[in-house]
C-alpha positions in Angstrom: 50.7 22.7 -5.8 49.6 19.1 -6.1 46.0 18.0 -5.9 45.1 14.6 -4.5 41.5 13.6 -4.6 40.1 11.6 -1.7 37.6 9.2 -3.4 35.5 6.3 -2.3 32.0 5.1 -1.6 29.9 6.9 1.1 30.7 6.2 4.7 34.2 4.8 4.2 35.9 7.5 6.2 36.8 10.1 3.5 35.6 13.2 5.3 36.9 12.0 8.6 40.3 11.6 7.0 40.0 15.0 5.3 39.2 16.6 8.6 42.2 15.1 10.2 44.8 16.0 7.6 43.6 19.5 7.0 42.4 20.1 10.6 39.3 21.5 8.9 35.6 21.3 10.0 34.0 19.3 7.2 30.9 17.5 8.2 31.4 13.7 8.4 27.9 12.6 9.1 26.7 8.9 9.2 24.7 9.0 6.0 25.5 9.0 2.2 26.3 12.4 0.5 27.2 14.2 3.7 29.6 15.9 1.4 27.9 17.5 -1.6 30.4 20.1 -2.8 34.1 19.3 -2.9 36.2 20.5 0.0 39.7 21.6 -0.6 42.5 21.8 2.0 46.1 22.9 1.5 48.4 21.0 3.8 52.0 21.7 4.8 54.1 18.6 3.9 55.8 17.4 7.1 59.6 17.5 6.5 62.0 17.0 9.5 64.9 18.0 7.2 63.8 21.6 7.4 64.2 21.7 11.2 67.7 20.2 11.0 68.8 22.7 8.4 67.4 25.7 10.2 69.6 24.8 13.2 72.7 25.4 11.0 71.6 28.9 10.1 70.8 30.4 13.5 72.0 34.0 13.7 72.3 35.3 17.2 69.1 34.3 18.8 67.2 34.2 15.6 66.4 31.0 13.7 65.5 31.5 10.0 61.8 30.9 9.2 60.8 27.5 7.8 58.6 27.3 4.8 57.4 23.7 3.9 56.1 22.8 0.5 52.4 22.0 0.3 50.0 19.5 -1.1 46.3 20.0 -1.9 43.8 17.5 -0.8 40.3 17.5 -2.3 37.5 15.7 -0.4 35.1 14.4 -3.1 31.7 13.2 -2.2 31.0 9.5 -2.2 30.4 7.8 -5.5 27.8 5.1 -5.9 26.8 2.6 -8.6 25.3 4.5 -11.5 27.4 7.7 -10.8 28.5 7.8 -14.5 24.8 8.1 -15.4 24.3 10.9 -12.8 23.2 8.7 -9.9 23.8 10.4 -6.5 25.0 13.6 -8.2 27.6 11.4 -9.9 28.3 13.8 -12.9 29.3 16.6 -10.5 31.5 14.3 -8.4 33.2 12.8 -11.5 34.0 16.4 -12.7 35.7 17.0 -9.4 37.9 13.9 -9.9 39.0 15.2 -13.3 40.5 18.2 -11.7 43.0 16.4 -9.4 46.4 15.0 -10.3 46.1 11.7 -8.4 43.5 9.7 -6.5 43.6 8.5 -3.0 40.9 5.7 -3.1 39.7 5.2 0.5 38.2 1.7 1.2 36.5 0.6 4.3 38.4 -2.2 6.0 36.8 -2.0 9.5 33.7 -3.5 11.0 31.3 -1.2 12.9 27.6 -1.9 13.1 27.0 1.7 14.1 28.3 3.0 10.8 26.1 2.0 7.8 27.6 0.8 4.6 25.9 1.7 1.3 26.0 -1.9 0.2 25.1 -3.4 3.5 28.3 -5.4 3.8 32.1 -4.8 4.3 33.8 -5.9 1.1 36.6 -3.6 0.0 37.2 -5.4 -3.3 33.6 -5.0 -4.3 33.8 -1.3 -3.3 36.9 -0.9 -5.5 35.1 -2.6 -8.4 32.1 -0.3 -8.0 34.3 2.9 -8.2 36.5 1.5 -11.0 33.4 0.6 -13.1 31.9 4.0 -12.8 35.2 5.7 -13.7 35.7 3.4 -16.6 32.1 4.0 -17.9 32.7 7.8 -17.7 36.0 7.3 -19.7 34.3 5.1 -22.2 31.8 7.9 -22.9 34.7 10.4 -23.2 36.6 8.2 -25.6 33.6 7.4 -27.8 33.1 11.2 -28.3 36.7 11.6 -29.1 36.7 8.6 -31.5 33.8 10.1 -33.4 35.7 13.4 -33.9 38.8 11.5 -35.0 37.0 9.4 -37.5 35.8 12.6 -39.2 39.3 13.9 -39.1 40.7 10.8 -40.7 38.3 11.2 -43.5 39.5 14.7 -43.9 43.1 13.5 -44.0 44.1 15.6 -41.0 47.7 15.0 -39.9 48.2 12.5 -37.0 44.4 11.8 -36.8 44.9 8.1 -37.8 47.4 7.4 -35.1 45.3 9.2 -32.5 42.3 7.2 -33.5 44.3 4.0 -33.2 45.2 4.8 -29.7 41.7 5.9 -28.7 40.2 2.7 -30.1 42.8 0.6 -28.3 41.8 2.3 -25.0 38.1 1.7 -25.7 38.8 -2.0 -26.2 40.9 -2.2 -23.1 38.3 -0.4 -20.9 35.5 -2.6 -22.3 37.7 -5.6 -21.3 37.9 -4.4 -17.7 41.4 -2.8 -17.9 42.3 0.6 -16.5 43.7 3.1 -19.0 46.7 3.9 -16.8 48.0 0.3 -17.3 47.6 0.5 -21.1 49.2 3.9 -21.4 52.2 2.8 -19.3 52.7 -0.5 -21.1 52.6 1.2 -24.5 54.4 4.4 -23.6 51.6 6.6 -24.9 50.9 10.2 -23.9 47.4 11.1 -24.7 46.2 14.8 -25.0 45.6 16.2 -21.5 42.2 17.5 -22.5 40.9 13.9 -22.5 41.2 13.9 -18.7 40.7 10.2 -18.4 39.7 9.2 -14.9 41.2 5.7 -15.1 44.6 7.2 -16.2 45.2 9.0 -13.0 47.8 7.6 -10.6 46.1 5.9 -7.6 46.9 5.1 -4.0 44.6 2.7 -2.1 44.0 3.9 1.4 42.7 1.2 3.8 40.8 2.7 6.7 41.0 0.3 9.6 40.2 0.2 13.3 42.9 1.1 15.8 43.5 -2.6 16.6 44.4 -3.4 13.0 46.6 -0.4 12.4 49.9 -2.2 12.7 49.2 -5.7 11.4 46.2 -5.0 9.1 43.5 -7.6 8.6 42.0 -9.9 5.9 40.4 -6.9 4.2 43.7 -5.1 4.0 45.4 -8.3 2.6 42.8 -8.5 -0.1 43.4 -4.8 -1.1 47.2 -5.3 -1.1 46.8 -8.3 -3.5 44.7 -6.1 -5.8 47.1 -3.2 -5.6 50.1 -5.4 -6.5 48.2 -6.5 -9.7 47.5 -2.8 -10.5 51.1 -1.6 -9.6 49.6 0.7 -7.0 50.6 1.7 -3.5 48.6 0.9 -0.3 48.6 3.1 2.8 46.9 1.7 5.9 45.5 4.3 8.2 42.9 4.8 10.9 41.0 7.9 10.0 39.7 8.2 13.6 43.3 8.0 15.0 44.4 10.6 12.4 41.6 12.8 13.7 42.8 12.4 17.3 46.4 13.1 16.3 45.4 16.3 14.5 44.1 17.7 17.9 47.3 17.1 19.7 50.5 19.1 20.0 53.6 17.8 18.1 55.1 16.4 21.3 51.8 14.7 22.3 51.3 13.4 18.8 54.8 11.9 18.8 54.1 10.2 22.1 50.8 8.9 20.9 52.4 7.4 17.8 55.1 5.8 19.9 52.4 4.2 22.1 50.8 2.8 18.9 54.1 1.5 17.7 54.2 3.8 14.7 57.0 6.0 13.4 54.8 8.2 11.1 51.3 9.5 11.0 49.0 8.3 8.2 49.2 11.8 6.7 53.0 11.5 6.2 52.7 8.1 4.7 49.9 9.2 2.4 51.8 12.2 1.2 54.9 10.1 0.5 52.8 7.6 -1.5 51.1 10.4 -3.4 54.5 12.0 -4.3 55.8 8.6 -5.4 52.9 7.9 -7.8 53.1 11.4 -9.2 56.8 11.2 -9.7 57.6 14.2 -7.5 60.6 15.0 -5.3 61.6 17.8 -2.9 64.7 20.0 -3.1 65.6 22.6 -0.5 67.0 26.1 -0.2 68.7 27.2 3.0 70.2 30.4 4.4 70.0 32.6 7.5 67.0 34.3 5.8 64.8 31.2 5.1 64.9 27.4 5.0 62.4 26.2 2.4 61.2 23.1 0.6 60.2 23.0 -3.1 58.4 20.4 -5.2 59.5 19.4 -8.7 59.0 16.4 -11.0 61.5 13.7 -10.7 64.1 14.3 -13.3 63.8 18.1 -13.3 67.0 19.9 -14.2 68.7 22.5 -12.0 67.5 25.2 -14.4 63.9 24.0 -14.1 64.2 23.8 -10.3 65.5 27.4 -10.3 62.2 28.3 -12.1 60.2 27.0 -9.2 61.9 29.5 -6.9 61.5 32.4 -9.4 61.2 32.7 -13.1 64.1 35.2 -13.2 66.4 32.6 -11.8 65.5 30.2 -14.6 65.9 32.8 -17.3 69.3 34.1 -15.9 70.6 30.7 -14.7 74.4 30.4 -14.7 75.1 27.5 -12.4 73.9 25.9 -9.1 75.8 25.0 -6.0 74.5 21.7 -4.7 75.0 19.6 -1.6 72.8 16.8 -0.2 71.2 17.9 3.1 72.7 15.0 5.0 76.2 16.1 4.0 75.5 19.7 5.0 74.2 18.7 8.4 77.3 16.5 8.8 79.6 19.4 7.9 77.8 21.7 10.4 77.8 24.8 8.1 78.0 25.7 4.5 81.5 27.2 5.1 82.7 23.9 6.5 81.1 21.9 3.7 82.9 24.1 1.2 86.2 23.6 3.0 85.7 19.8 2.7 84.9 20.1 -1.0 81.4 18.7 -0.5 79.6 21.6 -2.3 79.4 20.8 -6.0 79.0 23.2 -8.9 76.4 21.9 -11.4 75.2 23.2 -14.7 71.7 23.7 -16.1 71.3 20.1 -17.2 72.0 18.6 -13.7 69.1 16.4 -12.6 68.1 17.6 -9.1 67.9 14.8 -6.5 65.4 14.5 -3.6 67.0 16.2 -0.5 69.5 18.4 -2.5 70.2 21.8 -1.0 70.5 24.1 -4.0 71.9 27.6 -4.3 71.3 29.2 -7.7 73.7 31.7 -9.2 72.1 33.8 -12.0 72.3 37.0 -14.1 69.8 39.6 -13.4 
């Protein structure tokens, strides 16, 4: 399961968005710190491929059950200036961010005099700077503590301590210069110990929360965030948290009609999940039979044997080979038997790199 933390200043729409995507009842009051504890919601990942595949495996009047993969969203209370020093329960909130794999940074890009802003003005770039500064200050404290330990280790001639210290000191210098550690790590190809849990190293997606009127074309605030995101190498998703809330209360047919009326092909949830998967380097492969049609999440570049382990550890241990066909080819063929007859089902070994949308059948020894 993948955890994406919804982060931002108070009153930017985080809890409204969380309510929408999880169909949960989390308070979204019009005052700072309406969310004190983190709220966690497990969301089924929308995947139209599963429906198409299930149609191929109808047996009599029975269609096989569909099991989508899931993503975990964590609604983290609003951060404010001074959070790294404990302001606004900041230490607790920062700890929650350390637990997620990626950050969805929600920024307010709408004007509404009835919804207060903690800074008294709408300025998404200033909001982003506030959050980035607090995350960087927290990381600086973490790295200073690690540097002290490593300096002692270097004096004791412990193996690899000097190289680790060099990297930590380079990160300290970069953060002090206003850089985010993720950019430094990517540029230098470094993989630091996971126990450092650097907040600024986490992949990020900027989520621009706009009014309905700006949902398609955006506005000047969105343009400013996009410019910032390009410089950071980050993705941007434009949503209206209120529209997402309304969509969550509709049936699938009603939601599709509502989206069409808005001129949109996908809900914000789907676009946010796609962006989250992209920054985390994840893909989805599928299994399909008359018993079940299911989606599975693996890191991009996972081998067939590793993918088999997602299904069951016994399949990974006893892996012999995998039969693979892309889902579009299977739908085109109309059945697995027809796909085999056309020679479209490939036999792949344990080193095969699974592709997004592959339908995989694992052959294994018990």
